[in-house]
C-alpha positions in Angstrom: -0.3 0.4 0.2 3.1 1.9 -0.9 1.8 6.0 -1.3 3.6 8.1 -3.8 4.6 11.5 -2.5 2.8 14.2 -2.6 2.3 15.9 -6.1 4.9 18.8 -6.4 2.4 21.1 -8.2 0.9 21.1 -4.8 0.9 25.2 -3.5 0.5 27.1 -0.9 -2.7 27.4 1.7 -1.9 30.5 3.4 -4.6 32.4 2.7 -7.1 30.2 3.4 -6.2 29.2 6.4 -6.0 32.4 7.0 -9.0 32.9 5.8 -10.3 29.8 7.4 -9.2 30.8 11.2 -11.5 33.9 10.8 -14.1 33.2 9.2 -14.9 29.6 10.5 -15.2 31.7 14.2 -19.1 31.4 14.2 -19.3 27.4 13.3 -17.5 27.1 17.0 -19.7 28.4 18.1 -22.6 27.0 16.9 -20.7 24.2 17.2 -20.9 24.7 21.2 -24.8 25.6 21.2 -26.2 22.3 19.0 -24.3 20.4 21.2 -24.9 21.8 24.4 -28.3 20.9 27.0 -30.2 23.9 27.8 -29.0 24.7 31.6 -30.8 24.6 34.5 -31.9 27.8 36.7 -29.4 28.3 39.2 -28.4 24.9 38.6 -26.1 23.6 41.5 -23.1 21.5 40.5 -23.1 17.0 41.2 -19.6 17.9 40.7 -16.9 20.8 40.1 -13.4 19.8 39.4 -11.4 23.7 38.6 -7.4 23.5 38.1 -5.3 26.2 37.6 -2.7 25.1 34.9 -0.2 26.5 33.8 1.2 25.4 30.5 4.1 27.3 30.3 5.2 29.2 26.6 3.2 26.5 23.8 6.3 25.4 21.2 4.4 22.7 19.7 4.6 20.3 22.6 2.4 17.4 23.9 -0.2 18.4 26.3 -1.1 15.7 28.6 -3.6 15.2 31.5 -4.8 17.4 33.5 -6.6 14.8 35.9 -8.0 11.5 36.1 -10.5 10.7 39.2 -10.1 7.3 40.4 -12.8 5.4 42.6 -11.8 3.1 45.7 -11.3 0.1 43.8 -9.0 2.8 41.0 -11.1 2.4 38.3 -11.0 5.9 35.9 -14.5 7.2 36.2 -13.7 10.7 34.4 -10.8 12.9 33.6 -9.4 16.0 30.9 -7.2 16.6 29.0 -5.4 17.7 25.5 -5.5 14.9 22.9 -2.4 15.0 20.5 -2.2 12.7 17.5 -1.4 12.9 13.9 -4.3 11.5 11.5 -2.2 10.0 7.6 -2.9 13.6 6.4 -3.6 16.5 9.3 -2.8 16.8 12.9 -5.5 17.3 15.5 -6.1 20.3 16.5 -4.2 20.3 20.6 -5.6 23.2 21.9 -8.8 21.0 21.8 -9.8 20.0 26.5 -11.4 16.9 26.6 -14.1 16.1 29.7 -15.1 12.6 30.3 -17.4 10.6 32.6 -17.9 7.3 32.7 -20.3 5.2 34.4 -18.3 1.7 35.5 -21.3 -1.0 35.2 -22.8 0.1 32.7 -22.8 -0.7 28.5 -22.9 2.3 27.4 -24.7 2.7 23.9 -23.6 4.5 21.1 -25.6 6.2 18.1 -24.0 6.4 14.7 -25.5 10.0 12.7 -24.9 10.6 9.0 -24.2 14.2 8.2 -25.6 14.9 4.5 -22.9 13.4 2.7 -19.7 16.0 1.6 -19.8 15.9 -2.2 -16.0 15.2 -2.8 -15.5 12.5 -4.7 -15.3 8.9 -3.1 -13.0 9.7 0.1 -12.1 12.1 2.5 -10.1 13.3 5.9 -10.9 16.0 8.1 -9.2 19.0 9.0 -9.3 19.5 12.4 -9.3 23.4 13.3 -11.1 25.4 16.0 -13.9 22.4 17.3 -15.1 23.0 13.5 -14.2 20.1 11.0 -13.3 20.5 7.0 -13.8 17.3 4.3 -10.8 17.6 2.3 -10.4 15.4 -0.8 -6.9 15.2 -3.2 -8.5 15.1 -6.2 -10.1 17.9 -6.6 -8.2 21.2 -6.3 -9.6 23.7 -3.4 -10.9 20.9 -2.5 -12.2 21.4 1.0 -15.5 21.9 2.9 -16.5 22.6 6.7 -19.7 21.4 8.4 -21.9 23.8 9.5 -23.5 22.5 12.3 -26.9 25.2 12.5 -27.5 25.0 8.8 -26.5 21.1 9.3 -25.0 21.7 5.5 -21.4 21.5 4.4 -20.0 25.4 2.6 -17.3 26.0 0.6 -14.9 28.2 2.5 -14.7 31.2 2.1 -12.8 31.8 -0.8 -10.6 29.6 -2.7 -7.1 29.1 -1.6 -4.3 29.2 -4.2 -3.7 25.8 -5.0 -5.3 22.3 -3.5 -4.5 21.3 -0.4 -2.0 18.7 0.0 -1.1 15.8 2.3 0.9 17.4 4.6 0.0 20.4 4.5 -2.1 22.4 7.6 -2.5 24.9 10.1 -2.0 24.4 14.0 -2.4 26.9 16.5 0.0 27.6 18.6 0.1 30.0 21.6 -1.7 33.4 20.4 -0.7 32.3 16.8 -1.8 29.7 13.4 1.3 28.3 12.0 0.9 27.3 8.4 2.5 24.9 6.1 2.4 24.9 2.2 4.6 21.7 0.4 7.0 23.5 0.0 7.3 26.9 2.4 5.8 28.1 6.1 4.7 31.0 7.7 3.7 32.0 11.2 0.0 34.5 11.1 1.4 35.6 7.8 4.0 35.8 8.0 7.0 33.7 5.7 9.0 32.0 8.1 10.9 29.5 5.4 11.0 30.0 2.2 10.8 27.6 0.0 14.1 25.6 -1.2 16.7 26.7 -3.9 17.1 22.9 -4.6 13.9 20.8 -4.1 11.4 20.8 -2.1 10.2 21.0 1.4 7.0 18.6 2.4 5.7 17.2 5.6 5.4 19.8 7.7 5.1 19.4 11.3 6.0 21.5 14.8 7.0 20.2 18.7 8.9 21.0 20.8 10.1 24.1 19.7 11.2 22.2 16.1 10.0 22.7 12.9 10.8 19.3 11.6 10.0 18.3 7.6 11.3 16.4 4.5 13.1 18.1 1.9 14.0 16.0 -1.8 15.1 16.4 -4.9 15.2 14.2 -7.7 16.9 14.4 -10.2 19.0 11.7 -13.5 22.3 11.5 -9.8 19.5 10.2 -8.0 18.5 12.8 -5.8 18.4 13.5 -2.5 16.1 12.7 0.6 16.0 13.9 4.4 14.6 15.1 7.7 15.1 18.1 9.1 14.6 19.6 12.1 15.0 23.9 12.6 15.2 25.0 16.1 12.5 28.3 16.1 10.2 29.7 18.6 7.7 32.7 18.2 8.9 34.4 20.4 12.3 34.1 18.4 10.1 36.8 16.3 11.8 36.1 12.8 12.9 33.4 10.3 13.4 29.6 10.5 17.5 30.0 10.7 18.8 26.6 8.2 22.2 27.2 9.4 21.2 25.4 12.9 19.5 23.2 11.2 19.6 18.9 11.8 18.6 16.4 9.5 19.6 12.8 8.0 19.5 11.2 5.0 16.7 8.4 3.8 17.6 5.9 2.4 15.0 5.9 -0.5 15.0 9.0 -3.1 11.4 9.8 -2.4 10.7 8.4 1.1 7.3 10.5 2.6 5.5 10.0 6.3 2.0 9.5 7.0 2.1 11.2 10.5 4.7 12.0 12.8 4.6 12.3 16.6 6.5 12.8 19.9 7.5 11.2 22.9 9.1 13.1 26.4 11.1 14.9 24.4 11.7 13.1 21.6 9.9 13.8 18.0 9.8 10.9 15.6 7.7 10.0 12.1 8.0 6.5 9.9 8.9 6.9 6.2 6.4 4.9 3.6 9.5 2.8 3.0 9.5 1.5 6.6 12.5 4.5 8.0 12.2 5.1 11.8 13.6 8.2 12.1 14.2 10.1 16.6 15.1 13.0 17.2 15.8 13.9 20.5 16.6 18.0 20.3 20.4 17.4 19.4 20.7 14.7 16.8 18.5 12.1 14.5 18.6 8.7 14.7 17.7 5.5 12.5 16.1 2.7 15.1 14.2 0.2 12.2 16.2 0.5 8.7 14.1 1.7 5.6 13.1 -1.7 3.1 12.1 -1.9 -0.7 11.7 -6.0 0.3 8.8 -5.5 2.5 6.2 -2.8 3.5 5.9 -1.1 6.7 4.0 2.0 7.1 2.5 3.8 9.9 0.1 6.1 9.6 -1.7 7.3 12.4 0.5 8.6 15.8 -0.7 9.2 19.1 0.1 9.9 23.0 -1.3 7.3 24.8 -0.6 7.3 28.5 3.2 6.2 29.1 3.4 5.2 25.5 3.8 6.8 22.2 1.1 4.3 19.6 1.6 3.9 16.6 -1.1 2.8 14.0 0.9 -0.4 11.1 0.3 -1.7 8.4 0.1 -4.6 7.4 -0.9 -6.0 10.5 -3.0 -3.7 10.5 -1.8 -3.7 15.0 -0.6 -1.0 16.6 3.3 -0.7 17.8 4.2 1.2 20.4 7.4 3.4 21.8 9.0 3.5 24.8 12.3 5.1 23.9 15.7 3.5 23.3 16.5 1.5 20.7 12.7 -0.1 19.0 9.3 -0.1 18.7 7.1 -3.3 19.8 4.3 -4.3 17.9 0.7 -4.5 20.6 -0.3 -8.2 19.5 -4.3 -8.3 19.0 -4.3 -4.0 19.7 -7.0 -3.9 18.0 -8.3 -7.9 16.9 -10.6 -8.6 13.6 -13.8 -9.4 12.6 -14.5 -12.3 12.3 -15.1 -13.4 8.4 -12.2 -11.3 7.1 -8.5 -12.1 5.8 -5.5 -11.6 8.5 -4.1 -10.4 5.7 -3.0 -6.8 4.4 -4.9 -5.1 7.4 -3.9 -1.1 7.8 -4.8 0.5 10.9 -5.7 3.4 10.3 -6.6 6.2 12.9 -5.9 7.4 16.1 -8.6 9.0 19.0 -9.7 9.2 22.3 -12.9 9.4 23.3 -14.9 9.0 26.1 -11.4 8.0 28.2 -10.9 5.9 25.8 -9.3 4.9 22.8 -10.4 4.2 19.4 -8.6 2.8 16.2 -9.8 2.5 12.5 -9.0 -0.2 10.7 -8.9 -1.2 7.1 -9.7 -2.1 4.8 -13.2 -3.1 5.8 -13.5 0.3 7.6 -14.1 -2.0 11.4 -14.2 0.7 14.8 -12.2 -0.4 17.3 -12.4 0.6 21.4 -9.8 -0.4 24.2 -10.8 0.0 27.6 -7.8 0.0 30.1 -10.0 -0.1 32.5 -10.8 -3.6 31.5 -8.0 -3.6 29.3 -10.3 -5.3 26.7 -11.2 -4.2 23.1 -15.0 -2.8 21.8 -16.1 -3.8 18.4 -17.7 -0.4 17.3 -19.3 -2.2 14.5 -18.0 -0.7 10.7 -19.0 1.8 8.9 -19.9 0.7 5.7 -23.1 -1.5 5.8 -22.2 -3.3 2.7 -20.9 -5.6 1.8 -20.9 -8.5 3.6 -17.6 -9.0 4.9 -16.1 -12.3 3.6 -12.2 -14.2 4.3 -12.4 -15.0 0.4 -10.5 -12.0 -1.0 -9.1 -9.6 1.2 -10.4 -6.0 0.1 -14.4 -5.2 -0.6 -14.7 -5.5 -4.8 -12.0 -7.0 -5.7 -14.0 -8.8 -8.6 -15.4 -5.5 -9.6 -12.6 -2.9 -9.6 -10.6 -6.0 -11.7 -13.8 -5.6 -14.0 -13.8 -1.9 -14.2 -9.9 -2.4 -14.6 -8.3 -0.7 -11.2 -6.5 -1.7 -8.7 -7.4 -4.1 -7.2 -8.3 -2.7 -3.5 -9.7 0.6 -5.0 -12.8 0.3 -3.1 -10.3 -1.2 0.6 -12.9 1.1 2.9 -10.9 3.2 4.9 -11.4 5.4 8.4 -9.8 8.0 8.0 -10.5 10.8 10.6 -11.8 10.8 14.3 -12.1 13.8 15.7 -13.8 15.3 18.7 -15.9 17.3 18.5 -19.0 18.3 21.3 -20.1 15.3 22.8 -19.4 13.6 19.5 -16.8 11.5 17.7 -16.4 13.1 13.6 -15.7 10.2 11.3 -14.8 9.8 8.1 -14.7 7.0 5.4 -12.6 6.7 1.5 -11.8 4.6 -0.6 -8.1 3.6 -1.1 -8.0 6.9 -2.5 -10.2 9.8 -2.5 -11.0 8.8 -6.3 -13.5 11.0 -8.6 -17.4 9.3 -8.7 -17.6 7.6 -12.4 -21.2 6.6 -13.5 -20.2 3.3 -15.0 -19.9 2.0 -11.2 -23.6 0.7 -11.4 -22.6 -2.6 -9.3 -22.6 -0.2 -6.4 -26.1 2.2 -6.1 -26.5 5.7 -5.2 -27.2 5.3 -1.4 -23.2 3.1 -0.8 -21.6 4.4 -2.7 -21.9 7.9 -0.3 -20.6 5.8 2.0 -18.0 6.2 0.6 -15.9 9.9 1.3 -18.8 10.1 4.3 -18.4 12.0 7.4 -20.6 10.6 10.3 -21.5 11.9 14.4 -20.7 8.4 16.3 -21.8 9.1 20.2 -21.7 7.6 23.4 -22.5 9.2 27.1 -20.1 10.9 28.8 -17.8 13.3 26.8 -16.8 17.2 26.1 -14.7 18.5 24.2 -14.1 22.9 23.3 -12.2 25.0 22.4 -9.5 26.4 24.7 -8.8 29.8 24.6 -4.8 30.5 24.7 -3.6 33.2 27.0 0.1 33.6 27.2 -0.2 32.8 31.4 -1.7 30.1 33.9 -5.9 29.2 32.9 -8.0 29.1 35.0 -10.3 25.9 34.3 -13.6 24.1 36.4 -15.3 20.9 34.5 -18.9 20.2 36.2 -21.0 17.4 36.1 -24.7 19.5 36.5 -27.9 18.3 35.6 -27.7 17.6 33.0 -25.3 18.0 31.0 -20.9 18.5 31.1 -19.7 21.9 31.2 -16.4 23.2 30.5 -15.7 26.9 32.0 -12.7 28.7 31.1 -12.0 31.7 33.2 -15.4 31.9 34.4 -17.5 32.3 30.6 -18.2 28.7 29.4 -16.7 27.0 26.9 -18.6 23.8 26.4 -21.3 21.8 27.2 -23.1 18.0 26.4 -26.2 16.7 27.1 -25.4 14.0 30.2 -26.7 12.4 33.0 -25.0 11.3 36.1 -26.4 8.3 37.8 -24.1 6.8 40.4 -22.9 11.0 41.9 -21.8 9.7 45.0 -19.4 7.6 43.8 -17.9 10.8 41.4 -18.4 12.3 44.5 -16.6 10.3 46.0 -13.2 9.6 43.8 -9.6 10.5 44.4 -8.4 13.3 42.7 -4.7 12.4 40.2 -4.0 15.3 38.7 -1.3 15.6 36.1 -1.4 12.7 34.8 -4.1 10.1 32.8 -4.5 8.2 29.4 -3.7 11.9 27.3 -0.4 11.0 29.4 1.4 13.1 31.5 0.8 16.6 32.1 3.7 19.4 30.6 3.1 22.1 33.0 1.8 22.9 36.5 -1.9 22.3 37.3 -3.5 23.5 41.4 -6.0 22.1 41.5 -9.9 21.4 44.1 -12.9 19.0 44.1 -16.3 20.6 45.5 
């Protein structure tokens, strides 16, 4: 399933990103409203946890967990923190704050609702910013549509971008500003901090722990080169990236490209599409797994989960873990597979933390799996497609039809490409192998069936609230409340998110102990002082 590099013609999305930042503010507000239950007048909280949090200077780090609430048995029944995940095309919004409550002993009921189709071909990926989602397709220039929950429809961006939005492009909040990437340059608050190179191109950017990282490659008759680069830079520097301070490592194969980046403690990690695993410790790069053209080894997502960095891998369809050192370890059975499907060519593609549990989306049957750490058990949340019936007679869905239409055998494989916590829901996107245009000659699919490709769904379980943090370069005053009928997050006394929730075991919650700075999102990078009422 090795993919080609992002196209050279992918140009800057800078103008678009700045427009997106400003013009989607109203959508963010409407999203919060749509997920909030009507507050009761003078409602007395059943439980309130207040926290004064100092996250320090924002330099792209994983913020981690604010707290966990544990009952007398040590079972986690509530918590809060910041998800840090990179899912194939785009990194998630690091300023999204989640507050979750579990009710042990009860079987959570999940509901899945299909949103109207974005009408962007047979596949989309989710760009996540300001608690607003946009659906991206790689086959149409400027193909980015944003979900407006108030209107219940997808809208085009206010103005088209200056060029196609490519893989590895994106936008990231850093402190009070916005860092934007294109396939050949980077900017902070609209000011260019990295120009295109004199030779070759820059692509697949990542900013973390005060380093701007990217791949630099060039093809030539002599063979060319590809290297991974890390440049120290902070918004407080006030100037452009100083390339004379860059640290790089050569990739074994020209044209190498990553599908995901991650960080573990003080290290940054990337994996090329040829299976080369490169780790940067702030001073130098090292290779912990050599790239190979003899076998496939690709990583499509990375996520911080408690005390480790998880990597979603192909072709095992399982997760790997990195905890420092010189190896990445495979986690057998993480996740399982549905009965009746082939064990071959499976791909764990997407990761998320939602309601305090780990979620994984798996190709080629779009399986959604949930891991409950306290129960140490995986639960199937079904498939994100209703067709075709599962089979192990073929590895991928619709192989015969793909051959009939002279397509690659796995063309109609079914991907979960995005998992984004938004309000009370987990937003899920789907795709065929690629974001291909639809052709009316594919008569083996009904219109309803083909629209399950390139779709977006809202998956919801009771007990999770995601809200947009309002960054300040000073300590934050946060409140996490369970009120009659709802969950609420407040910042500096102002409500920034709410969703419906009916607490059933209030006494258990009130008697639980708070553990600060630890949890499912990893250890806190910062300091926290808090109280419980």
